[in-house]
C-alpha positions as CSV (number, residue, x, y, z in Angstrom):
1,M,0.0,0.0,0.0
2,Y,2.9,2.4,0.8
3,F,5.4,0.5,-1.3
4,D,5.7,3.2,-4.0
5,V,6.4,6.0,-1.4
6,I,8.9,3.7,0.4
7,A,10.6,2.8,-2.9
8,K,10.9,6.4,-3.9
9,V,12.4,7.5,-0.6
10,V,14.8,4.5,-0.6
11,A,15.8,5.1,-4.2
12,D,16.5,8.8,-3.5
13,R,18.5,7.8,-0.5
14,I,20.8,5.3,-2.3
15,G,20.8,7.0,-5.7
16,V,19.0,4.4,-7.9
17,D,15.9,4.3,-10.0
18,P,12.8,3.5,-7.9
19,S,11.9,0.7,-10.3
20,T,14.9,-1.3,-9.0
21,I,13.5,-1.5,-5.5
22,K,11.4,-4.7,-5.1
23,P,9.2,-5.7,-2.1
24,E,11.6,-8.6,-1.4
25,S,14.7,-6.3,-1.4
26,T,16.4,-6.3,2.0
27,F,18.0,-3.2,3.5
28,A,21.3,-5.0,3.5
29,D,21.0,-5.9,-0.2
30,L,20.4,-2.2,-0.9
31,G,23.5,-1.2,1.1
32,I,21.4,0.5,3.9
33,D,23.0,0.2,7.3
34,S,21.6,1.1,10.7
35,L,22.5,4.8,10.5
36,D,21.0,5.0,7.0
37,T,17.8,3.3,8.3
38,V,17.3,6.0,10.9
39,D,17.6,8.7,8.3
40,L,15.3,6.7,6.0
41,L,12.6,6.3,8.7
42,M,12.7,10.1,9.4
43,S,12.2,10.8,5.7
44,L,9.3,8.4,5.6
45,E,7.7,9.9,8.7
46,D,7.8,13.3,7.0
47,E,6.5,12.0,3.7
48,L,3.7,9.9,5.2
49,G,2.8,11.9,8.3
50,V,3.1,8.9,10.6
51,E,5.5,8.2,13.5
52,I,7.5,5.1,12.7
53,D,8.8,3.6,15.9
54,L,10.0,0.1,15.0
55,E,9.2,-2.3,17.8
56,E,10.9,-5.1,16.0
57,P,13.4,-5.2,13.1
58,V,12.2,-5.2,9.6
59,A,14.2,-7.0,7.0
60,T,12.6,-6.2,3.7
61,I,10.8,-3.3,2.0
62,A,7.6,-5.4,2.1
63,D,8.0,-5.8,5.9
64,L,8.4,-2.0,6.3
65,D,5.3,-1.5,4.2
66,K,3.2,-3.9,6.3
67,F,4.5,-2.2,9.5
68,I,3.5,1.3,8.2
69,Q,0.1,-0.1,7.2
70,S,-0.5,-1.3,10.7
71,K,0.3,2.1,12.1
72,K,-1.8,4.0,9.6
73,G,-4.7,1.7,10.0
C-alpha cells in the first residue's frame, strides 16, 4: 500500500531508480546500514505523516510496508 512511497524514498537515499526497488529487497542488499535506516525512517515519517517507531526489526521493503500499514490503520 505504501510501497511506492517507500521505494521512492529509498531510491532517492541510495541514488537508484525506484523501479529497481522490489518488495523482497532487503535493506542489507540495498546497502542501507543502521544509520541510514534512521535517516530513511525520518524521511518516511515526514513523507507519510506517521510516526515510525519500530518495535521489531524489519528485513525487507515489504516488511516495512506492512508495518506502516499497521500504524496508519
